[in-house]
ChimeraX commands (.cxc) that place a marker at each C-alpha (Angstrom):
marker #1 position 46.51,56.80,109.47 radius 0.5
marker #1 position 44.80,55.26,106.45 radius 0.5
marker #1 position 45.40,56.17,102.84 radius 0.5
marker #1 position 41.84,57.55,102.61 radius 0.5
marker #1 position 42.37,59.78,105.67 radius 0.5
marker #1 position 45.57,61.11,104.11 radius 0.5
marker #1 position 43.82,61.64,100.78 radius 0.5
marker #1 position 41.02,63.61,102.48 radius 0.5
marker #1 position 43.57,65.74,104.35 radius 0.5
marker #1 position 45.44,66.46,101.12 radius 0.5
marker #1 position 42.20,67.52,99.42 radius 0.5
marker #1 position 41.23,69.68,102.40 radius 0.5
marker #1 position 44.58,71.50,102.35 radius 0.5
marker #1 position 44.33,71.91,98.57 radius 0.5
marker #1 position 40.88,73.40,99.06 radius 0.5
marker #1 position 42.35,76.08,101.31 radius 0.5
marker #1 position 45.07,76.86,98.74 radius 0.5
marker #1 position 42.81,76.79,95.68 radius 0.5
marker #1 position 39.25,77.33,96.92 radius 0.5
marker #1 position 37.84,77.72,93.41 radius 0.5
marker #1 position 39.11,74.30,92.30 radius 0.5
marker #1 position 36.82,71.31,91.70 radius 0.5
marker #1 position 38.82,68.92,93.89 radius 0.5
marker #1 position 36.63,65.92,93.06 radius 0.5
marker #1 position 37.59,66.17,89.38 radius 0.5
marker #1 position 41.35,66.08,89.99 radius 0.5
marker #1 position 43.23,63.24,88.33 radius 0.5
marker #1 position 45.23,61.55,91.11 radius 0.5
marker #1 position 48.07,60.75,88.67 radius 0.5
marker #1 position 48.56,64.24,87.19 radius 0.5
marker #1 position 50.66,67.04,88.68 radius 0.5
marker #1 position 48.71,69.18,91.14 radius 0.5
marker #1 position 50.54,72.29,90.00 radius 0.5
marker #1 position 49.43,71.67,86.40 radius 0.5
marker #1 position 45.84,70.84,87.28 radius 0.5
marker #1 position 45.32,73.68,89.73 radius 0.5
marker #1 position 47.61,76.21,88.04 radius 0.5
marker #1 position 49.28,77.00,91.37 radius 0.5
marker #1 position 52.64,78.70,91.63 radius 0.5
marker #1 position 55.62,77.76,93.79 radius 0.5
marker #1 position 54.45,79.91,96.71 radius 0.5
marker #1 position 51.05,78.18,96.68 radius 0.5
marker #1 position 52.77,74.81,96.53 radius 0.5
marker #1 position 54.97,75.75,99.48 radius 0.5
marker #1 position 51.83,76.75,101.40 radius 0.5
marker #1 position 50.36,73.37,100.48 radius 0.5
marker #1 position 53.43,71.59,101.93 radius 0.5
marker #1 position 53.26,73.72,105.08 radius 0.5
marker #1 position 49.54,73.00,105.38 radius 0.5
marker #1 position 50.15,69.27,105.12 radius 0.5
marker #1 position 52.78,69.51,107.85 radius 0.5
marker #1 position 50.42,71.44,110.12 radius 0.5
marker #1 position 47.50,69.04,109.58 radius 0.5
marker #1 position 49.40,65.76,109.82 radius 0.5
marker #1 position 52.39,66.72,111.94 radius 0.5
marker #1 position 54.70,65.12,109.41 radius 0.5
marker #1 position 58.05,66.76,108.73 radius 0.5
marker #1 position 58.56,67.24,105.00 radius 0.5
marker #1 position 62.12,68.19,104.05 radius 0.5
marker #1 position 62.40,70.66,101.18 radius 0.5
marker #1 position 64.18,68.00,99.13 radius 0.5
marker #1 position 61.10,65.77,99.41 radius 0.5
marker #1 position 58.60,68.38,98.16 radius 0.5
marker #1 position 58.68,66.93,94.60 radius 0.5
marker #1 position 57.35,63.67,96.06 radius 0.5
marker #1 position 54.07,65.55,96.68 radius 0.5
marker #1 position 53.50,66.26,92.99 radius 0.5
marker #1 position 50.28,64.28,92.57 radius 0.5
marker #1 position 47.51,63.19,94.89 radius 0.5
marker #1 position 48.64,59.56,94.66 radius 0.5
marker #1 position 52.28,60.44,95.28 radius 0.5
marker #1 position 51.22,62.56,98.28 radius 0.5
marker #1 position 49.31,59.64,99.78 radius 0.5
marker #1 position 52.18,57.20,99.19 radius 0.5
marker #1 position 54.83,59.54,100.60 radius 0.5
marker #1 position 52.79,60.73,103.58 radius 0.5
marker #1 position 51.67,57.22,104.48 radius 0.5
marker #1 position 55.26,55.98,104.58 radius 0.5
marker #1 position 56.33,59.00,106.65 radius 0.5
marker #1 position 53.39,58.51,109.00 radius 0.5
marker #1 position 54.26,54.85,109.51 radius 0.5
marker #1 position 57.92,55.77,110.08 radius 0.5
marker #1 position 56.82,58.20,112.80 radius 0.5
marker #1 position 54.67,55.56,114.41 radius 0.5
marker #1 position 51.41,56.82,112.97 radius 0.5
marker #1 position 51.31,59.78,115.36 radius 0.5
marker #1 position 49.63,63.01,114.48 radius 0.5
marker link #1:1,2 radius 0.2
marker link #1:2,3 radius 0.2
marker link #1:3,4 radius 0.2
marker link #1:4,5 radius 0.2
marker link #1:5,6 radius 0.2
marker link #1:6,7 radius 0.2
marker link #1:7,8 radius 0.2
marker link #1:8,9 radius 0.2
marker link #1:9,10 radius 0.2
marker link #1:10,11 radius 0.2
marker link #1:11,12 radius 0.2
marker link #1:12,13 radius 0.2
marker link #1:13,14 radius 0.2
marker link #1:14,15 radius 0.2
marker link #1:15,16 radius 0.2
marker link #1:16,17 radius 0.2
marker link #1:17,18 radius 0.2
marker link #1:18,19 radius 0.2
marker link #1:19,20 radius 0.2
marker link #1:20,21 radius 0.2
marker link #1:21,22 radius 0.2
marker link #1:22,23 radius 0.2
marker link #1:23,24 radius 0.2
marker link #1:24,25 radius 0.2
marker link #1:25,26 radius 0.2
marker link #1:26,27 radius 0.2
marker link #1:27,28 radius 0.2
marker link #1:28,29 radius 0.2
marker link #1:29,30 radius 0.2
marker link #1:30,31 radius 0.2
marker link #1:31,32 radius 0.2
marker link #1:32,33 radius 0.2
marker link #1:33,34 radius 0.2
marker link #1:34,35 radius 0.2
marker link #1:35,36 radius 0.2
marker link #1:36,37 radius 0.2
marker link #1:37,38 radius 0.2
marker link #1:38,39 radius 0.2
marker link #1:39,40 radius 0.2
marker link #1:40,41 radius 0.2
marker link #1:41,42 radius 0.2
marker link #1:42,43 radius 0.2
marker link #1:43,44 radius 0.2
marker link #1:44,45 radius 0.2
marker link #1:45,46 radius 0.2
marker link #1:46,47 radius 0.2
marker link #1:47,48 radius 0.2
marker link #1:48,49 radius 0.2
marker link #1:49,50 radius 0.2
marker link #1:50,51 radius 0.2
marker link #1:51,52 radius 0.2
marker link #1:52,53 radius 0.2
marker link #1:53,54 radius 0.2
marker link #1:54,55 radius 0.2
marker link #1:55,56 radius 0.2
marker link #1:56,57 radius 0.2
marker link #1:57,58 radius 0.2
marker link #1:58,59 radius 0.2
marker link #1:59,60 radius 0.2
marker link #1:60,61 radius 0.2
marker link #1:61,62 radius 0.2
marker link #1:62,63 radius 0.2
marker link #1:63,64 radius 0.2
marker link #1:64,65 radius 0.2
marker link #1:65,66 radius 0.2
marker link #1:66,67 radius 0.2
marker link #1:67,68 radius 0.2
marker link #1:68,69 radius 0.2
marker link #1:69,70 radius 0.2
marker link #1:70,71 radius 0.2
marker link #1:71,72 radius 0.2
marker link #1:72,73 radius 0.2
marker link #1:73,74 radius 0.2
marker link #1:74,75 radius 0.2
marker link #1:75,76 radius 0.2
marker link #1:76,77 radius 0.2
marker link #1:77,78 radius 0.2
marker link #1:78,79 radius 0.2
marker link #1:79,80 radius 0.2
marker link #1:80,81 radius 0.2
marker link #1:81,82 radius 0.2
marker link #1:82,83 radius 0.2
marker link #1:83,84 radius 0.2
marker link #1:84,85 radius 0.2
marker link #1:85,86 radius 0.2
marker link #1:86,87 radius 0.2
view
């Protein structure tokens, strides 16, 4: 899975969590929770959505690694490669 495919999946899941958000204007280096004003339940739903879409297990302890768009892509790409790139 490419970084761009992961990025698009992340944005798609964010769109389902925060449908009113302008996802194209998000800064990839700034906290998603700060930019989208989402609470911990919304963030948990985001993590669950990522798991459902990509089939990547995300331990609770790793949730902070999904803080920004760029950190999501980096983390999910490494997890995808570790799982053999399977969906």
